[in-house]
N, C-alpha and C positions, 0 to 999 in steps of 0.2 A: 385221611385227607379228603376234602369234599369231592374233588374232580379226578381222583386217581383212576387212570385208565389201564395202566399196566400194574399187575400185582405179582409179587414173587410167589411161585409155587414150586417147591422142590419135592419130588417124589423119589424116595429111595426104595428100590426093590432089592430084597436080599433073602437068602435062605438060611442065613446064619448070623451070628452076632459079629459086629464089626470089631476088628482088632483095635486095641487101645494103643494109640501112638502119640507120644509126646513130642511136639516140635513147635518152633516159633516161626511165624511168618510176618513179613513186613513189606508193604507196598506203598509207593507214593503215587497218588492220583492227582490229576488236574481236571476238575469238573468245570465246564463252561456253560453258563445259562445265558441265552441271548433272547431278548424280547424286542420286537419291533412294533411300534404303534404308529397309526396314521390318522390324520384328519381326513375323514371320508366325506365331510360336508362340503358345500359349495362356498363356504365363507370361513374366515379365520375364527378359531374358537376363542371366546373371551375368557373363559374359565375352564381349565382342564388340568388334570394331574394324574400321575401314576405313582402308586406306592407298591413296592415289591419286597418280599421276604429275602433278606440277605442270609439270615441264619444266625446261629450261635457259634462261639469259638471256644475251642479247648474245653468242652463241657462233658466229654466222655473220656474215660481213662485209656481207651484203646485207640485213640486218634489224637494226633497233634496237628493243629491247623497252622501251617507255616505262613500263609499269606492269603488274604482275600482282597482282590482288586475290583473296585466298582468304577465303571466308566459309563457316562460322564460323571463328574463330581455331583453327588446328590445335593439338593437344596436343603435337605434336613434329614437327620437320622433320629429314630426313636427306638425305645426298648419296650417290650411287653413285660409282664410280671415274671416271666421265666428267663429273661435275659436275651430273648431272640431280638435281632436287630432288623429294622425295616428301613428302607431307603425311599425317600419322598422326592419326586421330581415334579416341578411346576412346568407344565408344557403349554400354558396359556399363550395365545398368539400364534399357535401353529397354523400355518397357511394350508389352504386346500391341497390335498394330495401330498403334503409334506409329511415325512416320516421322522420318527424319533426312536433311536435304538439305545437300549440299556444292556450292558454286558456285566455279568458277575462271574469272576473267575476265582475258584477256590483251589488252593494247593494244600493237600493234606497227606500226612503220613499215617497210614492205617496199619494196626497190628492185630495179630490174633490175641485171644484172651484165654489163658489156660491156668489161672490160679487154682490151687487146690483149696477149696473152701470146706472146712469141717461141717458136718451135718448139725453140730450143736450150736452153730452160729445163729445169733438173733439180730434183729434190725434195731434201729434207733430212731425215735421221733424227737427231733430237736428243731431249732429255729430254721435250719436249712431244709429239713425234710417234712415239716408239718403240713405244708400245702399239698404234699403228695400223698396224704391220706384223706384228703377232702374230695367230695364229689365234684364233678365238672361236666360240662357239656359232652354228651356221648360216653362219659365215664361215670355212670350213675351208681356209685358205690353205696348210696343211701337207699337204693331200691330194696324193698323188703325181700323180693325173690332172690336178688343177688346176694343179700346178706345171709339169707337162710341157706342158700346153696353153698356159699363159701364156708359157713360154719359146719355144715354137714360134711363137706369134703375134707376139712382140716381137723375134724374131731379126733382126739386121741394123739395128735401130733404135738410134740413138746417144744419144738423150736420153730422160729420163723422160717428158717431155711427149709425144714421139712414141710411146713405148711405151704410155702411158695412152690415147692416141688410137687406137692399133691395137687395144687391148683393147676400147675403146668400140665401134669399128666392128664387131668380131666379135660382141659381145653384142647391140648395137643391131639388126644386120641378121639375125642367126640365131635369136634367141630368138622364140618364138611366145607370144602372150598367151593364157593359158588359166586360167579361174577354177575349173576342176574341182578337187575336193578331192584328186584323184590327184596333182596337180602344184602346187597353190597352197600357199604358206607352208611350203615344205619346205627351203629353204636352197640354198647354192651347189653342193654336190655333186650333189644331186638335179637342180638346174637344168642342170648340165653334162651329166648323163646323158640327160635328156629334152629339153633345150632348150625347155622349156615352163614356164609359171608366170605369176605376177602380178608386181606391182612389186617385191615382196620378192625374188623370184628374179632379176629383172633386176639389182637393186641388189646383192644378196649375191654373185652370180657376178662382177659387175664388181669389187666391192671385194676379194673373195678373190683374184682373178687379179692385181690391182694389188699386193696385199700379197705375193703369191708371187714377184714380181720386185722387192721392196723399195721400192715406191712407197707412202708413207703414204696410206691411204684410209680413209674412214669413211662410215657411213650416217646420214642425217638422217631422222627421222620427223616428220611434220607434216601439212599439208593442201595440196591443190591446189584453187584456185578455178577451177571449170570452168563452161562454158556449159551452160545447160539449154535444149534445143532442142525445138521442135515443128515437125516437118518441116524446112524449111530456115531457119526463123526462130529467132533466139535470144530466149527469153522470160524469161531470168533467169540467176542464178548459183547454184551450189551448192558446199558445202564437202565435199571428198572426202578420206578418209584416204589417205595416200600416204607412200612412202619413196623417197629418191633418194640419190645419192652425192656425196662431195666428195673431191678429192685435194689434197695439200699440195705447193705449188711454191715454190721459192726466190724471194724478193722479192714474191710475190703471196699467200702464205698459203693458207688453205683456199678452194678455188674450186669452184663447183657443176658437177656432171656429172649429166645426166638421161638414163639409158639407156632408160627406158620410153616411147619415142616411136617409133611405127612410121610410116615415111615411104616412100611408094610413088610411083615415077615410071614412067609408062607401064606399069603393072602389075608393076614389078620393085622389090623392096626395096632401098633405098639408105640409107647412114648419114646420120642427120640431125645434121650437125655444128653446127647452130645451138643444139644443147643440150649440146655439149661445151665446158666452160669458158666458156659464154655463157648468159645468161638475158635475153631481150629484153623480157619482161613481168614486172611485179611481182605475180605470181599464185601464189607459193608462200609458205606461212607455216610457219616452222620452229618446232618445239616442243621436241625433245630429240635427243640423240645416241642412235641405236639401240642398245639393250642387251637382247638376247633373254633374258639370264639373269634380268632383273628384270621381273616382271609389271607392267603399267600400272595394275592395280587388284588389291589383295589384300583379301579380305572374310572375316570370321569372325563367325558368330552371327546375321547378318542377311541379308536377301535384297535384291538390287538390283531395284527395281521400275520404275525409269526412268533412262535415260541419253540425254542429248541434247547435240549439239554444233551451235552456230549461229554465224553471223558477220554483221557489218554493216560497211559502209564508213563510216568516221567522218565523211567529208565529206557523207554522206547523212543523218546524224543531225541532229536538231534541236540547234542550238547552245545551250550552257548559258546560262541567264538571267544577265544582268548587272544588278546593282542600280543604281538611280538615287537612293538614299537621300541626302538632303542633311543629315541630322542625325547621321551617324556619324563625321564627320571628326575630331571631338574624342576619339574612342574608338579610337585607333590600335592598341591592344592587342587589340581585338576585331574590327576591320574584315575581316581575312582570314577569320576563322571565320564571320562574318555572310555574307560573299559565298559561301563554300563551301556553307553550308547553304541559302542562297537559290538558288544554282545547281542544287541537287539537289531543290528543291521541299520542303525540310524545314521552312523557315520562310518567312513572308511578312511584308510590312510592313502598316501601317495604310492606306497609300496607296503610290503609286509613289515618292513622295519621303520618306515618313515611316516609319522603322523603330521608333522609340521605344526606343532602347537603355537609357534610364534608367528605363523603366517596369517595374513589377512584373509577374510572370507569375502567372496563376491556376493552381490545381491542374490543371484540365482542359486548359488551354493547354499546360502542361508535359507532361502525359500524351500529348497529341496530337503534340507535337514529338518526344518520345521514340519513340512508335510509328512515326512517319514515318521517323525515323532507322533504326530496326530493320528496317522494311519495305524501305527503300532497299537495305540490305545483305543482304536475304534471311535475316534472323535466324530461327533455327529456332523454330517455334511448334507447339503441339499442336493439330492441326486438329479433334481430337475433344474437346478441352478445353472444358467448359461454363463459362459466364461468369455470375458472380453480380453483380447490380446493387444498389448502395446504394438504400435506399428513396427518397432524395431525388434520384436520378439518373433523368432522363427518357430512356426508351429511344428516343425520337425526337430526342435531342440531336444537334447537328451533329457531335460528336466520337465518336459511338457506335462507328463502325467502328474508329477508332483505339483506343478503350478496349478493345474486344473483342480486337484484335490484341495489345495489351500483356498483357492477362490470359492469353491463350493462349501467349504467349512465356514468361511466368512458369510456366505449367503444364508446358511442355517442359523447363524446368530442374529443377523439383521439383514433382510433383503435390501438390495440396492435399488435405486431408481431404475426403471426399465431401460432408460437410455444408457445406463452404465453397465447393467448386466453383471453385477458382482464385482465391479471395478472400483467402487467407492473406497473400500478400506485400503487397498494398496495405493490408490491415488493420493489418499491423505498422507501416506508415508513418502512416496517417491515423486509425487507430483504428476502432472499430465505431460504428454508429448512423447516421452521415451522412457523405457525401463532401464536402459544401460545395464544389462544383465551382468556384465563382467566387471562393473565398477565395484570397488570395495565398499561393503556396507558399513555404516557407522554404528556406534553403540546405541545411539538414540533410535535410529531406524530399526535396528534389530529388536529392541524392546517394544517398539510401537507395533511391529508385526505380530509379536507374541501377546500383546496386551488384551486383545479381544477374548482370549481364552482364559483370562484370569478373573477372579472374583471382583465384583465392582466395589472395591474398598480403596480408600485413599488415606495416606498418612504423610504428614509433613516430614520431609527429610532435611538433613543439614547440608545437603549439597549446595555449594556456593556458586555453581556455574550453570544452573538449569533455568533460571528465571526467564531468559529470553529464548529458550529452546522451543522449537516447534512441537516437540514431543514431551513437554514438561509434564502434562497430566498422565501420560502413559508411563513415564519414569516413576512418578509418585505412586501410581497404581502397582507397578512391578515391585517397588520398594515395600509397599504395604503387604504385598503377597509373599514377601520373603524371597523374591527371585534375584534381587540385586543388592549389593552393599555399597559399591563405590570404592574410592581410594582413601588411604589414611589421611590425606590432606583435605578431606571433606569435598572433594570434587567427584563428579561422575564422568566428565569429559564426553558429553554426548556426541560431539562432532569427530571424535577420534575413530579410526577404523577398529573394528572388533577383531580379535584374534580367534583362531580355532580353539585354543584352550579356554578362552573366556566364554565363547559360545557353548562349549561343552558343559561348563559349570552352570550356565544359565539354564540349559536344558535339563541338567541333572537336578537342579533345584525345582524346576517345574514338575518333574516326575515326583519328587519327594513331597511337594506342597499341594499339588493340584490333581494328582491321580489318587483317589481315596483308597488307602490300604489299611485294612484291619490287622 
């Protein structure tokens, strides 16, 4: 990786051979990547974009990717030749000092890998693996020196497995770990010349030499979960950017090879074969197939002001809340949505047993629920956006924080006139003069509050009763986005009060349709 700052280095000191232990390990990790961009200019940017690597999914056999959530909804997704996915965001029009946040959250189950692979095993070059015996940027398998060295190392070895092992032992024992800019992140040829570098050099040299003798090999970029130590004590875990290798073997597919492990026995470097086609711990998280030709982040017109990568073990997280509502059993069409929103703390009940699915929702209750939904998914808001309060809205109201958040989300989409200070959107729904916070919200008003967060697409609906509705276009927009359906008699009933069960279904559909999930 071009800008890798932290590289995994494991040094094992031992005076004897490690005992061979067979065991299986499985861990579930949630890795969150958060990027914040800002317009640091004194004027709005006319043309600006950000494109970020999301990664690949279910592409290594020792990891299952359960879910990848991208917020906000990307304007476009594209794939490179290896199946890596990139999310494109058009941030044109971003105002001075306005920020734009992108969050990518990956939920993955990672396993150890301990298949017993016979040494007689060979690889296969077919339609799937052919590109992994070709030279590539920083993987210069057509370099004469690399070809010559690979053939020298593997001479006399009769199978691809044994050839791959011989190359592993050469790289693993002879490469020195060096973070100096003279050697780090230079690729395979530079690594062979200096025998120094970081994980990228260990991996690119290994992969290039395997390809030079027609063994399909590829690099995986992701993370290593490493111990944080204070003296001899382990005080925690940290997420470290890392790359490693895989080779393709007949009947076994892509198997992991970790050349960046330095193993010392009695002061002498030895090959650490427990990292050749073996992985005894579930401590690697795979994100993508290494592609040096593609930058992990492309930015135009804005500045990256924050980039963070964090992880948690899912079994250490608080379990999702499970509802005990006794009054939703007759609302089978809404129970899944109610539970999903309850689990995410977006909705609550009147008590542990009572949700009140048939009850109407007040305007301020709907505002609060919508704000919690947007906050849960880190929906973009304008932190500098000022908030106007209706004269009848008490600024000490229990929902003030939610009200403020929603107003600033509207500001991020389209700034209001300075006299309104973020008030325009809600005024277009409730009018001027008074919020009437406790008044039941109508179905049309509820859809209109949500509509700014939907894709700008419209589709004619068969609703027979919306032609004169103030919120006709918002209703058509919500219909085109798959958020609403209406009633069997072809009505939408925009002036009817919306119930808590109906609101839950609308929010549930919003999550399904407008929070991008791979």
